[in-house]
PAMI-661295 format. One record per residue: x, y, z of N, C-alpha, C in turn; residue number from 1; residue in three letters. Coordinates in Angstrom, 3 decimals. Layout:
! PAMI-661295
((X; Y; Z); (X; Y; Z); (X; Y; Z); NUM; ALA),
...
This chain:
! PAMI-661295
((204.176; 52.414; 217.217); (203.070; 51.530; 216.888); (201.955; 51.777; 218.017); 1; MET),
((200.700; 51.722; 217.567); (199.592; 51.968; 218.418); (199.309; 50.722; 219.224); 2; ASP),
((199.041; 50.835; 220.543); (198.712; 49.725; 221.415); (197.472; 49.038; 220.981); 3; LYS),
((196.575; 49.787; 220.344); (195.273; 49.233; 219.925); (195.440; 48.088; 218.917); 4; GLU),
((196.589; 48.183; 218.131); (196.783; 47.169; 217.129); (196.977; 45.814; 217.821); 5; ILE),
((197.712; 45.828; 218.821); (198.036; 44.555; 219.610); (196.728; 44.011; 220.140); 6; LYS),
((195.880; 44.862; 220.716); (194.655; 44.424; 221.315); (193.726; 43.818; 220.330); 7; GLU),
((193.620; 44.488; 219.142); (192.777; 43.944; 218.031); (193.279; 42.592; 217.553); 8; ILE),
((194.627; 42.424; 217.379); (195.182; 41.222; 216.945); (194.997; 40.123; 217.933); 9; PHE),
((195.268; 40.366; 219.211); (195.146; 39.339; 220.192); (193.720; 38.902; 220.407); 10; LEU),
((192.737; 39.840; 220.268); (191.355; 39.459; 220.347); (190.981; 38.564; 219.165); 11; GLU),
((191.439; 38.912; 217.998); (191.223; 38.053; 216.825); (191.808; 36.622; 217.044); 12; PHE),
((193.013; 36.549; 217.546); (193.650; 35.242; 217.832); (192.819; 34.502; 218.860); 13; CYS),
((192.358; 35.129; 219.877); (191.590; 34.484; 220.924); (190.303; 33.914; 220.381); 14; PHE),
((189.633; 34.706; 219.497); (188.372; 34.210; 218.904); (188.591; 33.004; 218.004); 15; ASP),
((189.703; 33.038; 217.194); (189.954; 31.961; 216.244); (190.389; 30.692; 216.991); 16; VAL),
((191.236; 30.847; 218.003); (191.861; 29.700; 218.661); (190.818; 28.872; 219.516); 17; GLU),
((189.802; 29.515; 219.899); (188.814; 28.788; 220.708); (187.725; 28.113; 219.873); 18; ARG),
((187.794; 28.398; 218.589); (186.803; 27.800; 217.684); (187.196; 26.338; 217.363); 19; ASP),
((186.198; 25.467; 217.349); (186.441; 24.059; 217.081); (187.019; 23.813; 215.676); 20; SER),
((186.686; 24.663; 214.689); (187.296; 24.528; 213.396); (188.846; 24.651; 213.470); 21; ASN),
((189.297; 25.600; 214.272); (190.732; 25.818; 214.420); (191.378; 24.607; 215.230); 22; PHE),
((190.668; 24.136; 216.232); (191.258; 23.129; 217.157); (191.223; 21.737; 216.500); 23; GLN),
((190.404; 21.540; 215.473); (190.229; 20.165; 214.936); (190.465; 20.134; 213.407); 24; ASN),
((191.704; 20.494; 213.002); (191.987; 20.363; 211.585); (192.189; 18.903; 211.310); 25; ILE),
((191.467; 18.393; 210.326); (191.424; 16.950; 210.122); (192.710; 16.336; 209.521); 26; GLU),
((193.285; 17.075; 208.597); (194.431; 16.536; 207.881); (195.698; 16.640; 208.831); 27; HIS),
((196.246; 15.526; 209.313); (197.275; 15.504; 210.280); (198.560; 16.169; 209.753); 28; ALA),
((198.965; 15.837; 208.535); (200.189; 16.409; 207.989); (200.038; 17.922; 207.850); 29; GLY),
((198.929; 18.394; 207.392); (198.681; 19.855; 207.190); (198.581; 20.570; 208.444); 30; LEU),
((197.937; 19.970; 209.430); (197.696; 20.609; 210.751); (199.023; 20.948; 211.460); 31; SER),
((200.034; 20.045; 211.354); (201.318; 20.282; 211.969); (201.996; 21.476; 211.367); 32; ASN),
((201.914; 21.646; 210.001); (202.531; 22.791; 209.301); (201.770; 24.013; 209.649); 33; ILE),
((200.455; 23.976; 209.631); (199.624; 25.104; 209.949); (199.783; 25.612; 211.336); 34; PHE),
((199.736; 24.796; 212.352); (199.946; 25.222; 213.731); (201.268; 25.830; 213.979); 35; TYR),
((202.273; 25.227; 213.385); (203.694; 25.773; 213.469); (203.793; 27.187; 212.828); 36; HIS),
((203.274; 27.367; 211.668); (203.317; 28.652; 211.067); (202.471; 29.747; 211.734); 37; LEU),
((201.307; 29.325; 212.205); (200.440; 30.247; 212.886); (201.079; 30.753; 214.181); 38; TYR),
((201.558; 29.822; 214.933); (202.221; 30.210; 216.225); (203.493; 31.094; 215.950); 39; THR),
((204.286; 30.717; 214.916); (205.441; 31.540; 214.579); (205.010; 32.906; 214.207); 40; LYS),
((203.957; 33.037; 213.330); (203.569; 34.405; 212.936); (203.077; 35.230; 214.144); 41; TYR),
((202.219; 34.589; 214.927); (201.655; 35.319; 216.098); (202.682; 35.850; 216.986); 42; LYS),
((203.678; 34.982; 217.425); (204.641; 35.415; 218.340); (205.607; 36.395; 217.783); 43; LYS),
((205.962; 36.188; 216.503); (206.888; 37.168; 215.846); (206.246; 38.592; 215.784); 44; THR),
((204.995; 38.604; 215.415); (204.284; 39.848; 215.257); (204.160; 40.569; 216.611); 45; TYR),
((203.816; 39.904; 217.607); (203.733; 40.417; 218.980); (205.105; 40.950; 219.442); 46; ILE),
((206.150; 40.154; 219.137); (207.490; 40.590; 219.498); (207.855; 41.955; 218.773); 47; LEU),
((207.490; 42.038; 217.521); (207.787; 43.356; 216.757); (207.000; 44.468; 217.418); 48; ILE),
((205.720; 44.198; 217.643); (204.939; 45.351; 218.287); (205.517; 45.733; 219.661); 49; LEU),
((205.888; 44.799; 220.489); (206.502; 45.084; 221.772); (207.858; 45.739; 221.647); 50; ASP),
((208.578; 45.423; 220.638); (209.924; 46.023; 220.427); (209.773; 47.504; 220.079); 51; SER),
((208.777; 47.780; 219.234); (208.453; 49.159; 218.883); (208.082; 49.963; 220.144); 52; PHE),
((207.309; 49.354; 220.948); (206.716; 49.992; 222.115); (207.736; 50.241; 223.219); 53; GLU),
((208.622; 49.197; 223.442); (209.509; 49.341; 224.614); (211.031; 49.504; 224.323); 54; TYR),
((211.346; 49.682; 223.029); (212.792; 49.861; 222.587); (213.341; 51.092; 223.189); 55; SER),
((214.652; 51.020; 223.554); (215.346; 52.183; 224.073); (215.860; 53.054; 222.876); 56; THR),
((215.712; 52.525; 221.643); (216.037; 53.360; 220.486); (214.820; 54.172; 220.065); 57; PHE),
((215.113; 55.462; 219.599); (214.079; 56.259; 219.137); (213.408; 55.681; 217.834); 58; ASP),
((214.219; 55.189; 217.007); (213.744; 54.564; 215.690); (214.290; 53.171; 215.494); 59; ASN),
((213.631; 52.176; 216.030); (214.220; 50.792; 216.032); (213.875; 50.002; 214.779); 60; PRO),
((213.222; 50.607; 213.803); (212.753; 49.828; 212.689); (213.786; 49.139; 211.866); 61; GLU),
((214.926; 49.825; 211.724); (216.042; 49.242; 210.896); (216.591; 47.975; 211.591); 62; ILE),
((216.779; 48.115; 212.890); (217.286; 46.949; 213.670); (216.338; 45.792; 213.745); 63; GLU),
((215.078; 46.113; 213.556); (214.023; 45.053; 213.591); (213.783; 44.380; 212.230); 64; LEU),
((214.456; 44.838; 211.178); (214.185; 44.339; 209.834); (214.470; 42.806; 209.717); 65; ILE),
((215.549; 42.279; 210.343); (215.707; 40.818; 210.229); (214.524; 40.027; 210.830); 66; PRO),
((213.934; 40.585; 211.864); (212.768; 39.930; 212.444); (211.503; 40.114; 211.595); 67; ILE),
((211.446; 41.357; 211.008); (210.305; 41.638; 210.142); (210.373; 40.783; 208.900); 68; ILE),
((211.520; 40.525; 208.370); (211.689; 39.669; 207.254); (211.233; 38.244; 207.611); 69; ARG),
((211.554; 37.764; 208.767); (211.103; 36.482; 209.225); (209.577; 36.436; 209.224); 70; THR),
((208.962; 37.610; 209.671); (207.560; 37.711; 209.663); (206.938; 37.540; 208.252); 71; LEU),
((207.599; 38.257; 207.259); (207.100; 38.261; 205.903); (207.223; 36.852; 205.296); 72; ILE),
((208.344; 36.186; 205.582); (208.498; 34.889; 205.038); (207.450; 33.917; 205.660); 73; GLU),
((207.218; 34.089; 206.981); (206.164; 33.272; 207.598); (204.801; 33.594; 207.028); 74; THR),
((204.538; 34.891; 206.742); (203.313; 35.306; 206.137); (203.076; 34.622; 204.816); 75; HIS),
((204.116; 34.554; 203.981); (203.979; 33.899; 202.621); (203.720; 32.443; 202.819); 76; ILE),
((204.414; 31.770; 203.715); (204.221; 30.384; 203.882); (202.860; 30.032; 204.542); 77; ASN),
((202.386; 30.863; 205.510); (201.116; 30.612; 206.096); (200.013; 30.840; 205.119); 78; LEU),
((200.052; 31.890; 204.316); (199.116; 32.164; 203.286); (199.043; 31.039; 202.238); 79; CYS),
((200.246; 30.506; 201.928); (200.401; 29.329; 201.041); (199.568; 28.158; 201.553); 80; TYR),
((199.824; 27.846; 202.826); (199.124; 26.656; 203.443); (197.647; 26.918; 203.455); 81; VAL),
((197.197; 28.145; 203.735); (195.807; 28.436; 203.939); (195.119; 28.357; 202.542); 82; CYS),
((195.720; 28.943; 201.554); (195.117; 29.046; 200.189); (195.174; 27.691; 199.481); 83; ILE),
((196.367; 27.133; 199.394); (196.494; 25.825; 198.713); (195.891; 24.659; 199.501); 84; GLU),
((196.024; 24.746; 200.861); (195.539; 23.679; 201.731); (194.055; 23.494; 201.751); 85; GLY),
((193.320; 24.506; 201.331); (191.836; 24.377; 201.274); (191.415; 23.287; 200.303); 86; ARG),
((192.046; 23.291; 199.150); (191.672; 22.369; 198.118); (192.610; 21.156; 197.999); 87; GLU),
((193.903; 21.374; 198.333); (194.921; 20.329; 198.077); (195.766; 20.051; 199.270); 88; ARG),
((195.176; 19.651; 200.338); (195.892; 19.409; 201.588); (196.972; 18.301; 201.443); 89; PRO),
((196.701; 17.281; 200.733); (197.718; 16.179; 200.575); (198.929; 16.720; 199.842); 90; ASP),
((198.713; 17.499; 198.814); (199.827; 18.076; 197.995); (200.670; 19.045; 198.841); 91; LYS),
((200.030; 19.916; 199.657); (200.762; 20.882; 200.412); (201.631; 20.152; 201.528); 92; VAL),
((200.989; 19.181; 202.135); (201.657; 18.388; 203.109); (202.963; 17.656; 202.554); 93; SER),
((202.743; 17.146; 201.387); (203.869; 16.440; 200.697); (204.960; 17.399; 200.300); 94; ARG),
((204.618; 18.591; 199.842); (205.652; 19.523; 199.385); (206.484; 20.004; 200.613); 95; LEU),
((205.888; 20.295; 201.767); (206.592; 20.675; 202.936); (207.477; 19.481; 203.508); 96; TYR),
((206.979; 18.308; 203.355); (207.719; 17.124; 203.783); (209.027; 16.975; 202.909); 97; GLU),
((208.760; 17.241; 201.613); (209.950; 17.127; 200.699); (210.987; 18.206; 201.020); 98; GLN),
((210.492; 19.402; 201.339); (211.433; 20.474; 201.631); (212.209; 20.199; 202.907); 99; GLU),
((211.526; 19.583; 203.895); (212.207; 19.217; 205.149); (213.320; 18.225; 204.882); 100; GLU),
((213.056; 17.254; 204.105); (214.047; 16.201; 203.754); (215.205; 16.805; 202.965); 101; LYS),
((214.903; 17.707; 202.027); (215.940; 18.360; 201.190); (216.826; 19.235; 202.127); 102; PHE),
((216.231; 20.050; 203.004); (217.024; 20.879; 203.907); (217.929; 20.095; 204.818); 103; ASN),
((217.436; 18.950; 205.338); (218.261; 18.103; 206.189); (219.437; 17.477; 205.341); 104; LYS),
((219.190; 17.139; 204.090); (220.165; 16.612; 203.185); (221.294; 17.614; 203.010); 105; TYR),
((220.882; 18.828; 202.679); (221.879; 19.950; 202.437); (222.682; 20.234; 203.721); 106; ILE),
((221.969; 20.245; 204.840); (222.672; 20.498; 206.102); (223.706; 19.382; 206.419); 107; GLN),
((223.315; 18.164; 206.136); (224.205; 17.000; 206.307); (225.404; 17.101; 205.365); 108; GLY),
((225.120; 17.568; 204.160); (226.195; 17.670; 203.147); (227.187; 18.685; 203.659); 109; LYS),
((226.761; 19.755; 204.194); (227.635; 20.830; 204.691); (228.447; 20.338; 205.939); 110; GLN),
((227.730; 19.677; 206.825); (228.334; 19.153; 208.044); (229.405; 18.142; 207.683); 111; LEU),
((229.247; 17.428; 206.616); (230.199; 16.349; 206.236); (231.526; 16.944; 205.773); 112; ASN),
((231.593; 18.261; 205.616); (232.868; 18.910; 205.333); (233.711; 19.109; 206.530); 113; LYS),
((233.063; 18.955; 207.709); (233.883; 19.098; 208.970); (234.920; 17.892; 209.022); 114; LEU),
((236.046; 18.246; 209.616); (237.007; 17.180; 209.891); (236.466; 16.225; 210.913); 115; LYS),
((236.815; 14.988; 210.805); (236.289; 13.968; 211.722); (236.506; 14.348; 213.180); 116; ARG),
((237.644; 14.859; 213.510); (237.927; 15.163; 214.927); (237.057; 16.348; 215.428); 117; GLU),
((236.496; 17.137; 214.471); (235.622; 18.231; 214.915); (234.137; 17.899; 215.039); 118; ASP),
((233.804; 16.658; 214.714); (232.404; 16.243; 214.735); (232.011; 15.663; 216.061); 119; ARG),
((230.866; 16.107; 216.614); (230.318; 15.484; 217.803); (229.573; 14.193; 217.415); 120; THR),
((229.216; 13.425; 218.329); (228.417; 12.185; 218.052); (227.144; 12.552; 217.375); 121; GLU),
((226.495; 13.612; 217.882); (225.200; 14.012; 217.299); (225.329; 14.492; 215.894); 122; ALA),
((226.434; 15.183; 215.587); (226.666; 15.669; 214.239); (226.872; 14.476; 213.287); 123; VAL),
((227.693; 13.485; 213.764); (227.979; 12.355; 212.905); (226.698; 11.550; 212.636); 124; GLN),
((225.870; 11.457; 213.614); (224.606; 10.745; 213.462); (223.677; 11.440; 212.444); 125; LYS),
((223.655; 12.815; 212.521); (222.872; 13.614; 211.614); (223.306; 13.387; 210.183); 126; PHE),
((224.650; 13.432; 209.958); (225.236; 13.192; 208.672); (224.826; 11.773; 208.116); 127; ILE),
((224.926; 10.807; 208.882); (224.581; 9.459; 208.525); (223.096; 9.282; 208.223); 128; LYS),
((222.256; 9.897; 209.032); (220.807; 9.786; 208.881); (220.263; 10.519; 207.645); 129; ASP),
((220.901; 11.629; 207.332); (220.255; 12.517; 206.279); (221.148; 12.724; 205.004); 130; HIS),
((222.364; 12.305; 204.973); (223.191; 12.582; 203.851); (223.964; 11.332; 203.312); 131; TYR),
((224.693; 10.669; 204.110); (225.627; 9.593; 203.626); (224.824; 8.502; 202.894); 132; LEU),
((225.263; 8.218; 201.684); (224.596; 7.091; 200.872); (223.203; 7.462; 200.375); 133; GLY),
((222.805; 8.656; 200.470); (221.467; 9.045; 199.971); (221.496; 9.954; 198.795); 134; LYS),
((220.457; 9.889; 197.902); (220.384; 10.736; 196.791); (219.746; 12.024; 197.247); 135; GLU),
((220.093; 13.124; 196.536); (219.501; 14.437; 196.863); (217.999; 14.353; 196.710); 136; GLU),
((217.206; 14.710; 197.800); (215.762; 14.609; 197.663); (215.175; 15.566; 196.713); 137; PRO),
((214.033; 15.066; 196.033); (213.420; 15.932; 195.081); (212.554; 16.970; 195.736); 138; PHE),
((212.598; 18.224; 195.153); (211.742; 19.303; 195.646); (211.119; 19.943; 194.435); 139; VAL),
((209.809; 20.139; 194.444); (209.133; 20.745; 193.279); (209.753; 22.083; 192.976); 140; ASP),
((210.111; 22.346; 191.733); (210.812; 23.558; 191.395); (210.056; 24.855; 191.648); 141; ARG),
((208.740; 24.855; 191.505); (207.962; 26.037; 191.753); (207.865; 26.236; 193.252); 142; GLN),
((207.949; 25.193; 194.060); (207.832; 25.291; 195.462); (209.138; 25.591; 196.159); 143; PHE),
((210.239; 25.394; 195.442); (211.611; 25.384; 196.078); (211.959; 26.720; 196.645); 144; LYS),
((211.478; 27.766; 196.051); (211.808; 29.165; 196.506); (210.650; 29.883; 197.039); 145; SER),
((210.918; 30.914; 197.871); (209.805; 31.786; 198.359); (209.101; 32.465; 197.199); 146; ILE),
((209.941; 32.847; 196.186); (209.327; 33.553; 195.055); (208.314; 32.527; 194.336); 147; LEU),
((208.659; 31.321; 194.236); (207.785; 30.341; 193.566); (206.457; 30.212; 194.382); 148; GLY),
((206.561; 30.139; 195.678); (205.378; 30.051; 196.475); (204.460; 31.320; 196.396); 149; ARG),
((205.223; 32.444; 196.320); (204.553; 33.712; 196.208); (203.743; 33.838; 194.878); 150; SER),
((204.329; 33.341; 193.847); (203.673; 33.274; 192.489); (202.422; 32.388; 192.513); 151; LYS),
((202.559; 31.265; 193.147); (201.469; 30.335; 193.188); (200.206; 30.891; 193.870); 152; THR),
((200.400; 31.786; 194.871); (199.290; 32.234; 195.644); (199.006; 33.708; 195.352); 153; ILE),
((199.592; 34.242; 194.311); (199.356; 35.623; 193.932); (199.905; 36.653; 194.833); 154; GLY),
((201.059; 36.365; 195.505); (201.666; 37.315; 196.426); (203.024; 37.754; 195.803); 155; LYS),
((203.208; 37.688; 194.554); (204.463; 38.024; 193.883); (204.870; 39.446; 194.081); 156; GLU),
((203.877; 40.331; 194.056); (204.216; 41.741; 194.270); (204.688; 42.033; 195.665); 157; ARG),
((204.133; 41.381; 196.668); (204.570; 41.505; 198.018); (206.017; 41.018; 198.168); 158; PHE),
((206.341; 39.943; 197.497); (207.678; 39.344; 197.508); (208.697; 40.407; 197.059); 159; TYR),
((208.444; 40.988; 195.888); (209.387; 41.940; 195.318); (209.419; 43.271; 196.056); 160; PHE),
((208.318; 43.662; 196.609); (208.220; 44.951; 197.319); (208.814; 44.943; 198.737); 161; SER),
((208.734; 43.815; 199.436); (209.211; 43.753; 200.790); (210.243; 42.654; 201.156); 162; TYR),
((209.905; 41.415; 200.725); (210.775; 40.393; 201.123); (212.210; 40.481; 200.520); 163; TYR),
((212.281; 40.700; 199.217); (213.546; 40.780; 198.540); (214.415; 41.945; 198.976); 164; LEU),
((213.843; 43.175; 199.134); (214.662; 44.322; 199.508); (215.256; 44.195; 200.970); 165; PRO),
((214.611; 43.386; 201.783); (215.136; 43.210; 203.217); (216.325; 42.296; 203.218); 166; PHE),
((216.673; 41.606; 202.142); (217.891; 40.693; 202.196); (219.065; 41.452; 202.581); 167; ASN),
((219.253; 42.720; 202.051); (220.395; 43.501; 202.335); (220.563; 43.897; 203.765); 168; SER),
((219.417; 43.812; 204.517); (219.522; 44.197; 205.928); (219.804; 42.935; 206.805); 169; PHE),
((219.455; 41.767; 206.304); (219.691; 40.504; 206.998); (221.148; 40.093; 206.864); 170; VAL),
((221.646; 40.187; 205.639); (223.025; 39.830; 205.355); (223.813; 41.126; 205.135); 171; HIS),
((225.017; 41.111; 205.596); (225.764; 42.435; 205.537); (225.854; 42.977; 204.119); 172; TYR),
((225.515; 44.176; 203.987); (225.578; 44.922; 202.684); (226.102; 46.308; 202.987); 173; ASP),
((227.282; 46.752; 202.450); (227.768; 48.078; 202.716); (226.902; 49.205; 202.360); 174; PRO),
((225.978; 48.995; 201.426); (225.094; 50.099; 200.972); (224.118; 50.465; 202.099); 175; SER),
((223.893; 49.632; 203.122); (222.979; 49.916; 204.135); (223.520; 50.974; 205.102); 176; THR),
((224.775; 51.419; 204.910); (225.407; 52.422; 205.830); (224.562; 53.689; 206.036); 177; ILE),
((223.806; 54.044; 204.987); (223.044; 55.297; 205.054); (222.011; 55.238; 206.154); 178; ILE),
((221.590; 53.994; 206.523); (220.609; 53.859; 207.643); (221.170; 54.141; 208.958); 179; ASN),
((222.508; 54.223; 209.037); (223.132; 54.427; 210.408); (223.776; 55.846; 210.451); 180; TYR),
((223.552; 56.631; 209.457); (224.118; 58.017; 209.455); (223.077; 59.073; 209.778); 181; LEU),
((223.602; 60.132; 210.339); (222.729; 61.313; 210.544); (223.595; 62.522; 210.078); 182; SER),
((222.882; 63.629; 209.773); (223.564; 64.854; 209.319); (223.906; 65.746; 210.445); 183; ALA),
((225.075; 66.299; 210.527); (225.492; 67.148; 211.580); (226.484; 68.236; 211.024); 184; LYS),
((226.111; 69.485; 211.050); (226.947; 70.561; 210.576); (227.340; 70.275; 209.126); 185; ASP),
((226.385; 69.767; 208.349); (226.642; 69.572; 206.942); (227.403; 68.335; 206.576); 186; GLY),
((227.772; 67.575; 207.613); (228.493; 66.299; 207.340); (227.682; 65.095; 207.789); 187; ALA),
((227.964; 63.962; 207.155); (227.345; 62.684; 207.646); (228.175; 62.013; 208.698); 188; ASN),
((227.435; 61.693; 209.802); (228.214; 61.043; 210.918); (227.324; 59.860; 211.367); 189; VAL),
((228.041; 58.908; 212.102); (227.417; 57.813; 212.687); (226.729; 58.381; 213.967); 190; PHE),
((225.424; 58.594; 213.822); (224.671; 59.292; 214.895); (224.217; 58.328; 216.039); 191; GLY),
((224.205; 58.808; 217.271); (223.721; 57.981; 218.336); (222.374; 58.518; 218.867); 192; SER),
((221.872; 59.559; 218.201); (220.624; 60.202; 218.639); (219.390; 59.458; 218.202); 193; THR),
((219.498; 58.550; 217.222); (218.372; 57.848; 216.670); (217.836; 58.528; 215.434); 194; GLY),
((218.365; 59.686; 215.108); (218.007; 60.374; 213.817); (218.713; 59.667; 212.641); 195; GLU),
((218.000; 59.615; 211.539); (218.551; 58.947; 210.351); (218.352; 59.861; 209.112); 196; ARG),
((219.184; 59.695; 208.153); (219.036; 60.344; 206.886); (217.904; 59.845; 206.063); 197; LEU),
((217.562; 58.521; 206.327); (216.448; 57.925; 205.589); (215.469; 57.454; 206.658); 198; VAL),
((214.208; 57.829; 206.424); (213.117; 57.403; 207.375); (212.315; 56.250; 206.742); 199; ASP),
((212.403; 55.069; 207.321); (211.707; 53.888; 206.773); (210.473; 53.570; 207.631); 200; HIS),
((210.190; 54.316; 208.644); (209.187; 53.878; 209.594); (207.784; 53.738; 209.003); 201; SER),
((207.365; 54.663; 208.124); (206.050; 54.525; 207.538); (205.899; 53.265; 206.655); 202; HIS),
((206.941; 53.137; 205.800); (206.868; 51.979; 204.815); (206.891; 50.645; 205.575); 203; GLY),
((207.713; 50.531; 206.654); (207.852; 49.320; 207.395); (206.579; 49.073; 208.176); 204; ILE),
((205.996; 50.043; 208.771); (204.729; 49.879; 209.468); (203.653; 49.439; 208.563); 205; SER),
((203.587; 50.012; 207.288); (202.558; 49.625; 206.359); (202.795; 48.191; 205.930); 206; TYR),
((204.036; 47.753; 205.715); (204.378; 46.400; 205.383); (203.879; 45.378; 206.392); 207; CYS),
((204.090; 45.698; 207.673); (203.756; 44.762; 208.758); (202.266; 44.650; 208.804); 208; ILE),
((201.541; 45.760; 208.731); (200.082; 45.779; 208.866); (199.389; 45.146; 207.653); 209; ASN),
((199.927; 45.350; 206.470); (199.335; 44.744; 205.325); (199.495; 43.261; 205.336); 210; ILE),
((200.649; 42.796; 205.817); (200.905; 41.367; 205.916); (199.956; 40.744; 206.915); 211; ALA),
((199.687; 41.477; 208.052); (198.861; 40.884; 209.134); (197.410; 40.820; 208.597); 212; THR),
((196.861; 41.857; 207.968); (195.595; 41.818; 207.432); (195.412; 40.679; 206.460); 213; VAL),
((196.446; 40.467; 205.604); (196.444; 39.340; 204.665); (196.318; 37.992; 205.406); 214; ASP),
((197.117; 37.843; 206.439); (197.125; 36.586; 207.209); (195.764; 36.351; 207.826); 215; VAL),
((195.218; 37.357; 208.440); (193.934; 37.279; 209.083); (192.832; 36.863; 208.134); 216; MET),
((192.891; 37.427; 206.918); (191.895; 37.134; 205.892); (192.037; 35.697; 205.412); 217; ARG),
((193.260; 35.309; 205.043); (193.455; 33.906; 204.587); (193.282; 32.865; 205.624); 218; GLU),
((193.621; 33.234; 206.878); (193.454; 32.282; 207.969); (192.035; 31.931; 208.178); 219; LEU),
((191.195; 32.878; 208.147); (189.771; 32.641; 208.436); (189.055; 32.021; 207.256); 220; THR),
((189.523; 32.289; 206.056); (189.015; 31.540; 204.884); (189.361; 30.014; 205.031); 221; LYS),
((190.527; 29.744; 205.521); (190.939; 28.337; 205.672); (190.228; 27.685; 206.835); 222; PHE),
((190.086; 28.409; 207.991); (189.500; 27.797; 209.200); (187.893; 27.530; 208.919); 223; ILE),
((187.310; 28.549; 208.361); (185.811; 28.443; 208.158); (185.468; 28.038; 206.760); 224; TYR),
((186.338; 27.355; 206.084); (186.158; 26.994; 204.682); (184.810; 26.201; 204.530); 225; TYR),
((184.626; 25.252; 205.359); (183.503; 24.291; 205.179); (182.208; 24.860; 205.806); 226; ASN),
((182.292; 25.722; 206.881); (181.142; 26.211; 207.576); (180.665; 27.517; 206.919); 227; SER),
((181.451; 28.212; 206.158); (180.976; 29.428; 205.568); (181.038; 30.607; 206.491); 228; GLY),
((181.543; 30.430; 207.681); (181.595; 31.526; 208.677); (182.884; 32.291; 208.518); 229; LEU),
((182.866; 33.507; 208.898); (184.098; 34.343; 208.819); (184.049; 35.364; 210.030); 230; ASP),
((184.669; 34.928; 211.109); (184.642; 35.694; 212.400); (185.681; 36.784; 212.428); 231; GLN),
((186.467; 36.896; 211.346); (187.584; 37.871; 211.402); (187.186; 39.182; 210.808); 232; SER),
((185.993; 39.239; 210.214); (185.567; 40.440; 209.469); (185.682; 41.714; 210.324); 233; VAL),
((185.265; 41.622; 211.553); (185.295; 42.852; 212.465); (186.767; 43.255; 212.695); 234; LYS),
((187.636; 42.280; 213.014); (189.056; 42.606; 213.250); (189.719; 43.104; 212.006); 235; ALA),
((189.430; 42.571; 210.845); (190.088; 42.990; 209.614); (189.600; 44.446; 209.269); 236; ILE),
((188.343; 44.713; 209.394); (187.812; 46.038; 209.145); (188.486; 47.111; 210.076); 237; GLU),
((188.690; 46.697; 211.348); (189.341; 47.631; 212.316); (190.715; 47.985; 211.852); 238; LEU),
((191.465; 46.926; 211.343); (192.774; 47.112; 210.897); (192.792; 48.035; 209.670); 239; PHE),
((191.912; 47.690; 208.743); (191.822; 48.469; 207.439); (191.439; 49.960; 207.709); 240; LYS),
((190.528; 50.164; 208.680); (190.127; 51.542; 208.964); (191.301; 52.368; 209.622); 241; GLN),
((192.090; 51.637; 210.398); (193.140; 52.258; 211.171); (194.384; 52.624; 210.287); 242; LYS),
((194.674; 51.729; 209.344); (195.828; 51.950; 208.537); (195.536; 52.192; 207.048); 243; PHE),
((194.298; 52.302; 206.696); (193.918; 52.456; 205.273); (194.551; 51.484; 204.370); 244; ASN),
((194.591; 50.174; 204.778); (195.191; 49.120; 204.053); (194.249; 48.527; 203.067); 245; THR),
């Protein structure tokens, strides 16, 4: 990864973060979701860039896929908040609140399967607060999955091209063995040299950069929605020129 990418991105973040439009999002419920997702995307993206730069592996992209998948999921959610939140902040805030209640209910349901003697006081309190005696919280069907959110904001192609294929790298899948093999004397071996039979580096780099350009574009549309300003144009153009995205 080119060091210039990090510099362009951090300069973009610095410009956006010091703007009063960014600092003063009026809708309280939406602002909590937005700042959470923005911070998560920023830190995850920087971590990925630093990992490419300083990794002791020659080709670290496969090992970074779980983190990259987190980045993509955050990208979809952040774009959802930016796109839908411009016109329907109350609805977006309510949907994420419903999701939070639903997730806690499901977690409580799973924890309730623990034997009594294996539960800590904190676990028992969580079960009582979020599961026992409660009905399963409602979650909008279209919003319930990452695919549903992707469809709503027109990112369905990105979901199928990048998010879905990375599942097999996050959860164990025997078919991913090919990514840890190298060829030696006509045979496939588990190589320690960093060489791989399959090279994913270009595709993964493209995926990361296209997601980041997308986030920068939607972020500034959201931040400068009322003022009509768009201070990300320079940064986005630098990204596009550098990666032909």
